[in-house]
C-alpha positions in Angstrom: -15.6 -25.6 -28.5 -16.4 -21.8 -29.6 -15.1 -19.6 -27.2 -18.4 -18.2 -26.9 -19.6 -21.4 -25.0 -16.5 -21.0 -22.2 -18.4 -20.4 -18.7 -18.2 -16.7 -17.7 -16.2 -17.5 -14.4 -13.7 -19.4 -16.9 -13.0 -15.7 -19.1 -12.7 -13.8 -16.0 -9.8 -16.3 -15.1 -8.1 -15.8 -18.2 -8.6 -12.1 -18.0 -6.7 -12.2 -14.8 -4.1 -13.9 -16.2 -3.4 -11.6 -19.2 -1.2 -8.5 -19.5 -3.3 -5.5 -19.6 -2.8 -4.6 -22.9 -4.0 -8.2 -24.3 -7.3 -7.6 -21.3 -8.1 -4.9 -23.6 -7.5 -6.6 -27.2 -10.1 -9.3 -25.9 -12.5 -7.3 -24.2 -13.0 -5.3 -27.4 -13.6 -8.4 -29.5 -17.2 -9.0 -28.9 -20.0 -7.8 -26.6 -19.9 -10.7 -24.2 -16.2 -10.1 -23.3 -16.9 -6.7 -23.0 -19.6 -7.3 -20.5 -17.4 -9.9 -18.7 -14.4 -7.7 -18.8 -16.3 -4.4 -17.1 -17.4 -6.8 -14.4 -14.2 -8.2 -13.7 -12.6 -5.0 -13.6 -14.4 -3.9 -10.4 -11.8 -6.2 -8.6 -8.9 -6.4 -11.3 -8.0 -2.5 -11.7 -8.0 -1.0 -8.3 -4.3 -1.1 -8.7 -2.3 -0.1 -11.9 1.1 0.3 -12.6 1.7 3.1 -15.5 4.0 0.7 -17.3 1.1 -1.5 -18.1 -0.1 1.0 -20.9 3.2 0.8 -22.6 2.3 0.2 -26.1 -0.9 0.2 -25.8 -2.8 2.4 -28.9 -4.9 5.6 -28.4 -8.4 3.0 -29.0 -7.2 0.5 -26.4 -6.4 3.4 -23.8 -9.5 5.2 -24.6 -11.5 2.0 -24.2 -10.1 1.2 -20.8 -10.5 4.3 -19.3 -13.8 4.3 -20.4 -14.9 1.0 -19.5 -12.4 0.6 -15.9 -11.4 4.3 -15.0 -14.3 4.6 -12.7 -12.6 1.3 -10.4 -9.2 2.4 -10.2 -8.2 3.3 -6.6 -4.3 3.7 -7.4 -2.1 4.4 -9.9 1.6 4.4 -9.5 5.1 4.3 -11.2 6.8 6.0 -14.2 4.2 7.7 -16.5 5.3 6.6 -20.2 6.3 9.1 -22.7 4.4 7.7 -25.4 1.2 9.5 -26.1 1.0 11.4 -23.1 -1.5 14.0 -23.7 -4.0 11.5 -24.7 -2.8 9.5 -21.4 -3.0 12.4 -19.1 -6.2 13.6 -20.5 -7.7 10.0 -19.9 -6.5 10.0 -16.6 -7.7 13.6 -15.5 -11.5 12.7 -17.2 -12.5 8.9 -16.6 -10.3 8.2 -13.0 -12.4 10.2 -10.4 -12.3 7.8 -7.5 -8.5 7.3 -7.5 -7.3 7.9 -3.7 -3.4 7.6 -4.3 -1.6 8.8 -7.3 2.1 7.5 -6.8 4.6 9.0 -9.8 8.4 8.5 -9.9 10.7 10.1 -12.5 8.2 11.6 -14.8 8.6 15.2 -15.7 5.5 16.9 -16.6 4.9 20.8 -17.3 2.7 22.4 -14.9 -0.2 22.0 -17.7 0.3 18.5 -17.6 0.2 18.2 -13.9 -3.0 20.0 -14.3 -4.6 17.4 -16.9 -3.8 14.5 -14.4 -5.1 15.7 -11.3 -8.4 17.4 -12.6 -11.6 16.0 -11.1 -9.6 14.2 -8.2 -11.7 15.3 -5.4 -11.0 11.6 -3.5 -7.2 11.9 -3.8 -5.8 11.3 -0.4 -2.4 10.6 -1.3 0.4 12.2 -4.0 3.6 11.3 -5.0 5.6 13.3 -6.9 9.1 11.6 -6.3 12.1 13.2 -8.4 9.8 14.8 -11.1 11.8 18.1 -11.5 9.1 19.8 -9.7 10.0 23.5 -9.9 6.9 25.6 -10.7 3.6 26.2 -9.6 0.9 23.6 -9.5 -3.2 23.2 -9.1 -2.9 21.2 -5.8 -5.6 23.6 -4.3 -8.2 21.8 -6.0 -7.2 18.7 -4.3 -9.6 19.3 -1.6 -9.1 15.9 0.1 -5.5 15.5 0.0 -3.9 14.3 3.2 -0.2 12.7 2.1 2.0 14.7 -0.3 5.8 13.3 -1.4 8.1 15.5 -3.0 11.2 13.6 -2.5 14.5 14.6 -4.3 12.9 17.2 -6.3 16.2 19.2 -6.1 14.8 22.5 -8.4 12.0 23.1 -5.9 12.7 26.4 -4.1 9.2 27.9 -3.3 6.9 25.2 -2.0 4.4 27.6 -1.2 3.9 28.6 -4.6 2.5 24.6 -5.4 -0.8 26.3 -3.1 -1.2 23.1 -1.2 -4.8 22.7 0.3 -5.1 23.0 4.1 -6.2 19.3 4.2 -2.4 18.0 4.2 -1.2 16.3 7.2 1.8 14.7 5.8 4.5 16.3 3.5 7.9 14.5 2.5 10.4 17.0 1.6 13.5 14.3 1.6 16.2 15.7 -0.9 14.6 18.9 -1.7 17.9 20.7 -1.3 16.9 24.3 -3.1 14.3 25.3 -0.6 15.3 28.1 1.8 14.6 29.5 5.4 11.9 31.9 4.1 9.5 29.6 1.7 9.8 26.4 4.2 8.3 28.4 7.5 5.9 30.0 5.1 4.5 26.8 3.8 4.4 25.5 7.2 2.1 28.5 8.3 -0.1 28.0 5.8 -0.7 24.3 6.7 -2.5 24.2 10.3 -3.1 20.4 10.0 0.3 19.5 9.2 1.5 16.5 11.5 4.2 14.5 10.0 7.3 16.5 8.4 10.2 15.0 6.7 12.9 17.6 6.1 15.9 15.0 5.7 19.2 17.0 3.7 16.9 20.3 3.8 19.3 22.5 5.5 17.6 25.2 7.8 18.8 27.8 9.7 18.1 28.1 13.7 16.3 31.1 12.7 13.7 29.3 10.6 13.4 26.2 13.2 12.5 28.9 15.8 10.1 30.2 13.5 8.3 26.4 12.9 7.4 26.1 16.5 5.0 29.2 16.2 3.9 27.5 12.9 3.4 23.7 13.4 1.3 23.8 16.2 -0.2 20.5 15.4 3.1 18.8 14.3 3.6 15.4 15.8 6.3 13.6 13.6 9.7 15.1 12.6 12.4 14.0 10.8 15.8 16.2 10.0 19.4 16.0 9.2 21.3 17.1 12.1 24.8 19.2 11.1 26.3 22.4 12.7 22.9 24.8 13.7 21.2 24.8 17.0 18.0 22.6 17.0 17.2 23.3 20.5 13.6 25.0 19.6 12.5 22.1 18.0 11.8 21.0 21.6 9.1 23.7 22.0 7.0 22.1 19.2 3.7 21.8 20.8 2.5 18.3 19.7 5.9 16.7 19.1 5.7 12.7 19.8 8.0 11.1 17.4 11.5 12.8 16.4 13.9 11.3 13.7 17.4 12.2 13.5 19.4 11.7 10.5 23.2 11.8 11.2 25.1 11.9 7.9 28.9 12.4 9.3 31.1 11.2 12.4 29.8 12.7 15.8 30.9 12.4 19.3 27.7 12.8 20.6 24.3 14.9 19.9 24.7 18.5 21.3 24.0 18.7 25.2 21.3 21.9 24.6 19.6 20.1 22.0 18.9 17.0 24.5 18.4 19.0 27.4 15.8 21.1 25.4 14.2 17.9 24.5 14.1 16.6 28.0 12.8 19.8 29.9 9.7 20.4 27.0 9.4 17.0 26.0 10.1 14.7 29.2 6.7 13.5 29.3 5.7 13.6 25.8 8.1 12.4 23.4 7.2 8.6 22.7 9.3 7.4 19.8 13.3 8.6 19.2 15.0 7.4 16.5 19.0 8.0 15.2 19.8 7.0 11.9 23.6 7.1 11.2 24.9 5.6 8.1 27.2 2.7 8.0 30.2 4.3 7.5 29.9 7.2 10.0 30.0 6.8 13.7 28.2 7.8 16.7 29.3 8.1 20.0 27.3 8.2 23.3 28.6 8.7 26.9 27.1 8.5 30.2 25.9 12.1 29.9 23.6 11.4 26.8 22.5 8.0 27.8 21.5 9.8 31.4 19.4 12.7 29.5 17.6 10.4 27.2 16.7 8.0 29.9 14.7 10.5 31.6 12.4 10.6 28.9 9.4 9.1 30.5 7.1 8.7 27.9 9.6 6.9 25.4 7.8 3.7 24.0 10.4 3.3 21.1 14.2 4.2 20.9 16.3 3.2 18.0 19.9 4.2 17.8 21.9 1.9 15.7 25.5 2.0 14.1 26.2 3.5 17.7 30.0 3.3 17.1 30.9 3.2 21.0 28.1 3.4 23.6 29.0 3.4 27.5 28.2 0.3 28.9 27.2 2.1 32.3 25.4 4.8 30.5 23.2 2.8 28.4 21.7 0.5 31.3 20.2 4.2 32.2 17.4 3.4 30.0 15.2 1.6 32.7 12.0 3.4 31.9 11.9 2.5 27.9 8.2 0.7 27.3 8.4 -1.3 24.3 11.0 -1.5 21.8 14.5 -0.7 21.0 16.7 -0.8 18.1 20.6 -1.1 18.9 21.4 -2.7 15.1 25.7 -2.4 14.4 26.5 -1.4 17.8 29.7 -3.5 18.4 30.2 -2.8 21.9 26.6 -4.5 22.7 27.1 -7.6 25.1 24.8 -10.5 26.0 25.0 -9.4 29.8 23.9 -5.5 28.7 20.8 -6.6 26.6 19.8 -8.9 29.5 20.2 -6.0 31.9 17.6 -4.0 29.8 15.5 -6.5 29.4 15.1 -7.1 33.3 15.2 -3.6 33.8 12.3 -2.7 31.2 9.5 -4.8 32.6 7.3 -3.8 28.8 10.0 -4.2 26.5 9.3 -6.8 24.1 11.0 -5.9 20.6 14.9 -6.0 20.3 16.2 -5.2 17.1 20.2 -6.4 16.9 20.7 -6.4 13.6 24.8 -6.8 13.0 25.7 -6.8 16.6 28.8 -9.0 16.6 29.3 -9.3 20.3 25.7 -10.7 20.7 26.2 -14.7 21.1 23.8 -17.3 21.5 24.1 -17.5 25.2 21.5 -14.5 25.4 18.8 -16.8 24.5 19.3 -18.4 27.6 19.9 -15.5 29.5 16.6 -13.7 28.7 14.6 -17.1 29.0 15.9 -17.3 32.3 14.9 -14.2 33.2 11.4 -14.1 31.8 10.8 -17.4 33.6 11.6 -15.8 37.1 9.1 -13.2 36.2 6.6 -15.8 35.6 7.5 -17.9 38.6 7.3 -14.6 40.7 3.8 -13.3 39.1 6.0 -10.1 37.9 5.1 -10.9 34.5 3.6 -7.3 32.6 5.4 -7.7 29.1 3.9 -9.0 26.2 5.0 -12.3 25.0 7.1 -13.8 23.3 9.8 -11.3 23.2 10.8 -10.5 19.6 14.5 -10.4 18.8 15.6 -9.3 15.3 19.3 -11.1 15.3 20.1 -11.1 11.6 23.7 -11.1 11.2 24.8 -12.1 14.8 26.0 -15.0 15.9 22.4 -16.6 16.5 22.0 -19.0 13.9 19.6 -22.0 13.1 21.9 -24.2 14.6 22.1 -22.5 18.2 18.4 -22.0 18.0 18.0 -26.1 18.0 20.6 -26.2 20.7 18.9 -23.8 23.3 15.4 -26.0 22.3 14.0 -23.2 20.5 10.7 -24.8 19.7 9.8 -25.4 23.1 10.4 -22.1 24.2 8.9 -20.1 21.3 6.2 -18.9 23.7 8.7 -16.9 25.4 11.4 -15.6 23.0 10.7 -15.5 19.2 14.1 -15.0 16.9 13.9 -13.6 13.6 16.8 -14.2 11.7 16.0 -13.4 7.8 15.2 -9.9 7.1 12.3 -10.2 4.6 11.5 -6.6 4.4 13.0 -3.3 5.6 10.4 -2.6 8.0 11.1 -3.5 11.7 10.7 -1.7 14.9 11.7 1.9 15.3 
């Protein structure tokens, strides 16, 4: 039977099963295939990886972008070096509806970036991760850009030279180790809508943090790396709601002045506090630190993983914690301490216990008993079931069977397999 007699829906399915380079070759074989390809492209080519164009001829690339460029919403990956100029011209001229460009390890000149980014009025997300960005780029023309990721561009010194549009709300500058105080505060001042800022491994002085208080009035989420400077001024950021602190060395505890300022200025505003510690480093909390953080009355989510020593009596002071708690890799945390927290925090319903070696299957019985008491007394206010992320603890499939887990899963839900890196902060 001739392929021309094959039903259109069957040919569409054939297109879906083929690599992009072969889709284009089939589409160019006759007018009927071209028409079916154009219709199928509306759904097939919304997201494309740059690697899919490897080995494609210039004529095939021109055909694809002419037929399908308008359907592409996201481009991602490493831009292939072969036929680079032609490819960038086509991306710039034909992909006018792209909303997201996630580019990694692609070393383009400012002129080449200008080609790729032309005619991108709908672009909302741009990632240039480890792309050796260091010179002036034409970002001002991206009037709808909201999210910019410049991770690991170690040569970037003057971010203000990127001429960013005022529409930007999120910037990730992780690993941009050459940024200095002057240029960092200068770009913050030029972005009145900036809400999320990641400065992991960017070393700023105390004076720079003080200047940022006035320059970032809309900033709601801040991530930074804790080292030897005074961070008390961070607490004065007017709109701050989420704070993530990266600790890359062993320290006894966070600075008293910083925590005191955080309580004074954000005691009724800070909703999320996350302290990230590398597995090979240690962080210790004493009773005083626990007491200060426990007074953050608006706190909904607390993440404090890899805490080598957390004083039990201090930790029990977190009675106001609202919803989520991450205490992964905390060897001192026991079943009874966690049960106390569940009892003391009537809205707490998600707990990450990854690597807490002192946690045993008995915890399931203890929590279940506490929740059943709440039910009997008509005091249940938390969202059920309570989720326990218990991978790398003594809780396993066998202990769930002994606990009669299926009959109590409406009270407790235990997650034993870490499917993704995403779990409650």
